[in-house]
N, C-alpha and C positions, 0 to 999 in steps of 0.2 A: 089233619091227627083236631081234635078239637080242642077247646080252651082248658076243660078238664085237664085230659093230658099235658098240657103245654102249661101251666099252676101245678098239677103235679112235677112233671118233669123239671120244671124252674124251682121250685121248692128241694126234692134230691139233690135235685146237681150245685146249687149255688149254696145252699149249706154243707156236704162234704167239699168245695173248695173254700168258705170259710174258713172249716175246719183244718185242713188240712196247710192252709196258705200260711208260711209263719207272719206272726205280728197282731194287730190286733183288728178288726174290722170294723166297721160302727155300721149302724142300720139297722134295721126290724124284719118282720116273716116280710114283705113285701120292697123291699128294698132286695134282700135276697131272689122271693122269685124269679123280679127283674135282672137280677148274675146273673140269675139260672139260664132263663131262655134267649137271653145276648151272646151267654157260656155256649148253648146249643147251636146257636148262628156263629158262632164264632168260630166251633170245632170242627161245627159238618162241612164248612168252609174249608176249611184247614183240609180236611179231610180229607172231601171231596178235591181238592187242587194237588196232595201230596198223590192217590190213587188214580186220579187221570188225569191229573197236567191240565184242566182247564177251569179254570175259576167261576161258578158257579157259588149265587150265594143259596144254599140248604141247609136245613136244619135237620139236628138227629135225629133220631125217632125212639119214643118210650121203650126201653129195654136195656139190657144190659151191657152192649155194648155203646149203645145209644149213649147213656147217661156215664159208660166212664170219658168218650169223647166230649160230653156236654158239660160235666168237672175241669174237664183239659183248659177245653175254651175257659169256665167261666174264671178259673186262676191265670188265664192268659188277661179277661178281661181286668180284674182283680188289678191283676199290677198295671194295665194300663193307668189304670183310673188311677196309682198313686204315682205316675210320672206325671198327670195330668194335674194331682192335684201340688203336688212338690213346685208346678212351672210355674201355675198360677199364682200361687206365694211369693215367690221371688221376685 
């Protein structure tokens, strides 16, 4: 996938994950894109693990099912990030 598709996927998945996930998440457009791209990798890897039983670092594609998997992965990334922030404050 080229860089433009990654940016579009990251923006869509990150923005939708931030809208769906409860609470307030800070950050601007760049952090939203990075969150979506990280979510695409997390979601794609987990989807591949559940489907095939093998752990491979894969990402989703720019399609409707791919965006849904990336949103789920971005929500997991938000959850992990909030856990990391809480533990670093204590």
